[in-house]
N, C-alpha and C positions, 0 to 999 in steps of 0.2 A: 830663255824664252821658249815657250811651247810652239812647236811647228804645226802646221796644218797642211794636209795634202788635199788638194782639190783635183778632181778629174779634169784633165785638159779637154777643152771643147775643140774637136777637130772635125773637119768635113771628111777627110780621107785618112785611113790607117794603112800602114804597111805591116801586115801580119801574115806570117807564114806558119800555118798549123804544123807542118812537118818539123819545124825547128823546135817546137814545144813538146814533142814526144821524144823521150830519151832513146838513144841509139840501142840500148840494151833492154828496152821494154819487151816483155813477152809477146805482145800483140804484133810487134814488128816481125818476129820470127814466124808466128802463125800466118801472117799475111803472105809470106813467101809461098805457102802451100795451098792457098785458096785461089781457085780460078773461077772468076765470075762468069766468063763466057760459057764454060761447060755447065755451070749451074743453070744458066738461062736456057741453054739448048735442051737440057734434061726436062725442064719445066714447061717448055713451049707448048706441048700438046695439051696441057691442062689450063691454058688461058685462051679466051676467045679473041678472035681478030676484030670483033666489033666493040663499040663502046669506048669509054675513056681509058687511058693507060692506068694500070694498077701500080701499086708500090713495087719497086724493084725487088725481085726475089733475092737478089744478092744481099740487099740491105737486111732482109729478114734473117737470112742465114748468118750473116756477120753478127747481128745482134744476138742470135741464139748461141753462137760460139762464145761471145763475151759473157753471156749468162752462165754457160756451162763452165768456162775456164775460171771466171771470177767468183763463182758460187752465188750468183744472184738468182734466186728461185722464183721470185715474184715478177710477173710480167709488167705490172705497173711500176715497180721499182726499177726494173731493167730499162724501161723507156725513159724514166727520169734520169737515171745514171748516164745513159747515152746522150741525153740532152745536155747534161752538165759537164761531163768529163771530156777533156780535150783529146786524150789518147783514144777514147772510145769513138769520138766523132771522126778522128783521123782514120781509124780502122774501118769504120762504116762508110767512108768516103763522103761524109756530109759537109765538110768544111765548117765554117762558123755559122752560116746562114741556112743550112739544109734543115728540112723539117723531119722530125722524128715522128713516126706513126704513134697514135695514141694506143693505149694498151688493148683496147677492144679490137681495133683493126689488126694490130699485131697478132693477137690471139686467134682471130678468125683466119688470117692467112696461114698461121702455123698449123692450126688444126685441120683446115680444109685442103689447101693445095699440097702441103708437104706430106700429109698422111696418105693421100691418094697416090702420089707419085713415088713413094718410097725413097725420096731424094736424100733424106738425112742418112739413111743407111749407105747409099751410094757415096755420099760425101765422106762419111767415116771410112769406108773401105778404100776409097781412092786416096785419102790422106794417109792411112796406115801403109798402103802399098808404096806411095811416094816416099814416106819416111824410111821404109825398109830399103828402097833403092838408093836413097841419098845419104843414108847413114845415121840420122839421129836416133833410130831405133834398130836394135839388132834382131829382135824376134826370138831370142833364145831364152827369155825369161818373162815372167809376168807378175803383176802385183794385183792384189784384191783389196778393196777398201771394205772393211767390215765394221765401219763406224756405227755406233749406236746413237740414234738421234731421239731425243726425248719428244714425245708427242705433246701437242698442245691440247690437253684434255681437262675436263672438270675434275679437280682433285677431291671434291667432296663426295663423288660417287665411288662405290667400291669397284675396283678393277679386278681382272682375273688373278693378278698377283696377290690381292688381298684375300681371295677366296680359296686359292689352291697353291700349294708350294710344290713345285715340280723340280726334281733333281734327277740327274742321270749318273749312274755308276756302272761302268763297263757296259754291258748290254741290257741292263735292267733299269726300268723307269720307276722311280719312287715318287708317289703322289701323297701329299698330306693335305687334308681338308681341315682347316682350323675351325670351321663352324661345327663340324661333327666330331672332330678329333680322330677321324679314321685315317689309317695308313694303308695304302695300297701299293703292291709291287707288281709291275707289269713286265713280263719278259719279252 
């Protein structure tokens, strides 16, 4: 006999978001290094004492961290992911009922408040300094990401790669122009 699962109708639920985020989740480790009070202190001069309360700057910073760490480059997609993903909601201190800012509000805060304050650089430097003190990072080596990312372009238009073939051998640049058949060597 085929079973059927119906959602139980309950007035109250006993749900602990913390129990649904794995203990080894990367965001749990990052959470240990973010200090919301120091973020608010650094941003306080950039907010007015009048008017209604703004979105918590710690929420914006935590969402940015999720975007950078998880490779979410679109602000709209980031807002949707934070809304849907329990681990992201936990990291952002939203609980189940907390409101996620819409992407235009998120973008406005990120571009205005954080650019004026240089806060993102301060957060990065403070995090690296703390990691050096507490041991996750030694500071004796570094890595560089030189990934090539394909551009989303119109493939029907000729690009620079179709017009000029550029190669480098030792200290000489060799340029071939397929339209004229010319070979140039630049030292």
